[in-house]
C-alpha positions in Angstrom: -10.7 22.4 8.4 -10.0 21.8 12.1 -8.1 18.7 13.1 -8.8 19.3 16.7 -12.6 19.0 16.5 -12.4 16.6 13.5 -15.1 18.5 11.6 -14.5 18.7 7.8 -16.2 20.2 4.7 -14.9 17.4 2.4 -13.4 13.9 2.7 -10.4 15.2 0.9 -9.5 17.2 4.1 -8.9 13.9 5.9 -6.0 12.9 3.5 -2.9 12.5 5.6 -0.1 15.0 6.0 2.2 16.3 8.7 -0.6 18.1 10.5 -3.0 15.1 10.1 -0.8 12.1 10.3 -1.7 8.4 10.3 -1.1 7.1 13.8 1.9 5.3 15.2 1.0 2.5 17.6 3.7 0.9 19.8 4.1 -2.9 19.5 5.2 -4.4 22.8 4.0 -8.0 23.3 5.3 -9.2 19.9 8.6 -7.2 20.3 11.4 -9.6 21.2 13.3 -6.9 23.2 10.7 -4.1 24.0 12.9 -2.4 26.6 15.9 -1.9 24.2 14.3 -1.7 20.8 11.3 0.7 20.5 8.9 -0.5 17.7 6.0 1.3 16.2 3.5 0.4 13.5 2.3 3.2 11.3 -1.4 2.4 10.6 -2.0 3.4 7.1 -5.5 1.8 7.1 -6.5 4.8 9.2 -6.3 7.0 6.0 -9.8 8.0 4.7 -9.9 5.3 1.9 -8.3 2.6 3.9 -4.7 2.2 2.8 -1.2 3.7 2.2 -2.2 4.2 -1.4 -4.5 7.1 -0.5 -1.3 9.2 -0.5 0.0 8.2 -3.9 -3.5 8.3 -5.5 -4.0 11.9 -4.5 -0.7 13.0 -5.8 -1.2 11.0 -9.0 -4.6 12.5 -9.6 -3.3 16.0 -9.0 -0.4 15.5 -11.4 -2.9 14.6 -14.1 -5.1 17.6 -13.3 -2.1 20.0 -13.3 -0.8 18.6 -16.6 -4.2 19.1 -18.2 -4.5 15.4 -19.0 -8.0 15.1 -17.5 -9.4 17.8 -19.9 -12.1 16.9 -22.3 -9.7 16.0 -25.2 -12.0 18.0 -27.6 -14.9 15.6 -27.1 -16.9 17.8 -24.7 -16.6 15.2 -21.9 -14.0 14.9 -19.2 -11.4 12.1 -19.6 -11.5 9.3 -17.1 -8.7 7.6 -15.3 -7.4 4.1 -16.2 -4.9 2.3 -14.0 -3.6 -1.2 -13.4 -4.1 -2.1 -9.8 -4.0 -4.9 -7.3 -6.8 -3.1 -5.5 -5.7 -0.4 -3.1 -4.6 2.2 -5.5 -7.7 1.6 -7.6 -10.0 2.0 -4.6 -8.3 5.2 -3.6 -8.3 6.6 -7.1 -11.9 5.6 -7.7 -13.1 7.4 -4.6 -11.0 10.5 -5.4 -12.2 10.4 -9.0 -15.8 10.3 -7.7 -15.2 13.4 -5.6 -13.6 15.2 -8.5 -16.1 14.0 -11.1 -14.1 11.6 -13.3 -14.9 8.1 -14.4 -12.5 5.3 -13.4 -11.5 2.1 -15.1 -9.4 -0.4 -13.0 -7.5 -3.1 -14.8 -7.2 -5.8 -12.2 -5.4 -9.2 -12.2 -7.7 -12.1 -11.7 -5.8 -13.3 -8.6 -6.7 -10.1 -6.7 -9.1 -11.2 -3.8 -12.8 -11.1 -4.6 -13.3 -8.6 -1.7 -11.1 -6.0 -3.4 -12.8 -6.5 -6.8 -16.2 -6.1 -5.3 -15.0 -3.0 -3.3 -13.8 -1.5 -6.6 -17.2 -1.8 -8.1 -18.9 -0.6 -4.9 -16.9 2.7 -5.0 -17.8 3.3 -8.7 -15.0 1.9 -10.7 -15.5 -0.1 -13.9 -13.4 -3.3 -13.9 -11.4 -5.1 -16.6 -10.3 -8.3 -15.0 -7.4 -10.0 -16.7 -5.7 -13.4 -16.4 -2.5 -12.1 -14.9 -0.2 -12.7 -12.0 -0.5 -10.4 -9.0 2.9 -9.1 -9.8 3.0 -9.1 -13.7 6.5 -9.6 -15.2 7.9 -7.1 -17.6 7.0 -7.6 -21.2 3.8 -9.6 -20.6 1.7 -8.4 -23.5 -1.5 -9.4 -21.8 -0.5 -8.0 -18.4 -2.7 -5.5 -16.6 0.0 -2.8 -16.9 0.3 -3.1 -20.6 -3.4 -3.4 -21.1 -4.0 -0.1 -19.2 -1.3 1.5 -21.3 -3.1 0.3 -24.4 -6.3 1.9 -23.3 -4.6 5.2 -22.5 -2.8 5.2 -25.9 -5.6 3.9 -28.2 -8.4 5.8 -26.5 -6.5 8.8 -25.4 -9.5 11.0 -25.8 -11.3 9.0 -23.2 -8.7 7.8 -20.7 -5.6 9.2 -19.0 -3.3 6.8 -17.1 -1.4 8.1 -14.0 0.9 5.1 -14.0 1.9 4.5 -10.4 4.8 2.4 -11.6 6.6 5.2 -13.4 5.1 8.5 -12.1 7.4 10.4 -9.7 4.3 11.8 -8.1 4.1 8.4 -6.3 7.5 9.1 -4.8 6.7 12.7 -4.0 3.6 11.7 -2.0 5.7 10.0 0.6 8.5 12.5 0.5 6.0 15.3 1.2 3.7 13.5 3.7 4.8 10.1 5.1 8.4 11.1 5.7 7.7 14.4 7.5 5.0 12.6 9.6 7.4 9.9 10.8 10.2 12.4 11.5 7.9 14.6 13.6 6.1 11.6 15.4 9.4 10.0 16.4 11.2 13.3 17.2 13.9 12.3 14.8 14.7 9.2 16.9 14.0 6.7 14.2 16.9 4.3 13.4 15.1 1.6 11.4 12.3 1.8 8.8 10.6 -1.5 7.8 8.4 -1.7 4.7 7.6 -3.8 1.7 8.2 -3.4 -2.1 5.5 -2.8 -4.7 5.6 0.1 -7.0 8.5 1.3 -4.8 7.0 4.8 -4.4 6.9 4.4 -0.6 10.4 3.1 -0.1 11.9 5.7 -2.5 10.1 8.7 -1.2 10.7 7.7 2.5 14.3 6.8 1.8 15.0 10.1 0.2 13.4 12.1 3.0 14.7 10.2 6.0 18.3 9.9 4.5 18.2 13.7 4.0 17.4 14.2 7.7 19.5 11.4 9.1 21.9 9.5 6.8 22.3 6.6 9.2 18.7 5.5 9.2 18.5 1.8 8.1 15.9 1.1 5.4 14.9 -2.5 5.5 12.6 -3.9 2.8 10.8 -7.1 3.2 9.9 -9.2 0.1 7.7 -12.4 -0.1 9.0 -15.6 -1.6 8.1 -16.2 -5.3 4.7 -17.7 -6.0 3.0 -15.6 -3.3 -0.5 -14.3 -3.4 -0.1 -11.1 -1.4 -1.7 -8.4 -3.5 0.5 -5.4 -4.3 3.8 -6.9 -3.2 6.8 -7.8 -5.4 10.1 -9.4 -4.8 13.3 -8.0 -6.4 13.0 -10.4 -9.4 9.8 -8.6 -10.4 10.8 -5.0 -9.8 11.9 -4.3 -13.3 8.3 -3.4 -13.9 8.7 -0.3 -11.7 10.8 2.7 -12.7 10.7 4.0 -9.2 13.0 1.4 -7.6 16.2 2.9 -6.2 18.3 0.1 -4.6 20.9 2.6 -3.3 18.3 3.7 -0.7 17.8 0.3 0.7 20.2 -1.2 3.3 18.8 -4.7 3.4 16.2 -6.8 1.6 14.8 -9.7 3.6 13.0 -12.5 1.9 10.2 -14.0 4.1 8.1 -17.1 3.4 4.8 -15.7 2.2 2.8 -18.1 4.4 4.2 -16.2 7.4 2.5 -13.1 6.1 -0.9 -14.6 7.1 0.1 -16.2 10.4 2.0 -13.2 11.7 -0.9 -10.9 10.7 -3.2 -13.1 12.9 -0.7 -12.8 15.8 -0.8 -9.1 15.5 -4.6 -9.1 15.6 -4.9 -11.5 18.5 -2.0 -10.2 20.6 -1.7 -6.5 19.8 -5.2 -5.8 18.7 -3.9 -4.6 15.3 -6.1 -5.8 12.4 -3.1 -6.2 10.1 -3.4 -7.3 6.5 -0.9 -9.9 5.1 1.6 -7.3 3.9 1.7 -5.9 7.4 2.3 -9.4 8.8 5.2 -9.9 6.4 6.7 -6.5 7.4 6.4 -7.4 11.1 8.2 -10.7 10.6 11.1 -8.8 8.9 11.2 -6.3 11.7 11.2 -9.1 14.3 14.2 -10.7 12.7 16.2 -7.5 12.6 15.3 -6.7 16.2 16.6 -10.1 17.3 19.8 -9.4 15.5 20.4 -5.7 16.2 18.9 -5.7 19.8 18.7 -1.9 20.1 17.1 0.9 18.1 13.9 2.8 17.3 11.9 1.3 14.4 8.8 2.2 12.4 6.9 -0.4 10.4 4.7 0.8 7.5 1.5 -1.2 7.8 -0.2 -0.6 4.4 -3.8 -1.8 5.1 -5.9 -4.0 7.3 -7.3 -7.5 7.1 -10.8 -6.8 5.9 -10.1 -7.1 2.2 -8.3 -10.4 2.5 -10.7 -12.7 4.4 -10.8 -15.2 1.5 -7.0 -15.3 1.4 -6.8 -15.8 5.1 -9.2 -18.8 5.1 -7.2 -20.3 2.3 -3.9 -20.0 4.1 -5.3 -20.7 7.6 -8.2 -23.2 7.0 -9.0 -23.3 10.7 -10.5 -19.8 10.4 -13.4 -21.2 8.4 -14.3 -23.6 11.2 -17.3 -22.6 13.2 -18.6 -19.9 10.8 -21.6 -22.0 9.9 -24.3 -23.2 12.3 -23.4 -26.5 14.0 -19.8 -26.6 12.8 -18.2 -25.8 16.1 -16.5 -22.6 17.2 -13.0 -23.5 18.3 -10.2 -21.8 16.4 
């Protein structure tokens, strides 16, 4: 592979690492004090399959391969992958599975946007859509997580489950790639890291790496208010479902009204040219509040994915976006 000429033999060679990092882009116009607080967005939608979950999905799949869990189970056919997902992990896993030759079954909560469910089918995954919250609570017998576990247990000769909520490979992905990338890209100058909470692989892996390099780095997690519809995100009340959450690594958790996720994402698009998804909008709002308080520093925001998979959600939260999209309806926003 040659990252200079950008010519590759396989899509897998585009997966991010320290030598091929996702980009940092400086945020200036929406930074309250740009001269005193340097702020960057790490654009994870620039990864080959479109989100931060490319990292975890690759490490999860490799952990199954290395453990032998994707062998044929004595049936003469290779096991497939079954995983509960709000979309991004499933999309990344399905594409990786296609390259490696495994079937993929994604167990998806019904509230996941239609765009993501269609994309999962487009990239080759079979879907099991369940009546579930976006962030299933622990112990929900009909939840997507428990249903996927049931498939893996009852049909173990057919399916293997990487389990992004418990598998340390999820953490290792960010310790081995995202952390070294940020350290190198900022020259060690980072003072603040802003990100959201989901499976918690990102915050735990990055927290461990950055604290090992610079114990004073502030890790700020942003959570949405309860009742939100931001796929993949959880607030602390829902984090018992993840075995990867380590609160000792987090300095501060900010709760942000989930409606701001959509309006701030639009501002990022219209002002900074960043096609941010709702989770990125939420993270930016958290960073903005910390910057107004701390006034000085060097911050990096993890922007998990872009807006393309959430257009139906955006039009629901910002109805004016739907105006003018049909002939004769007017074009003013």
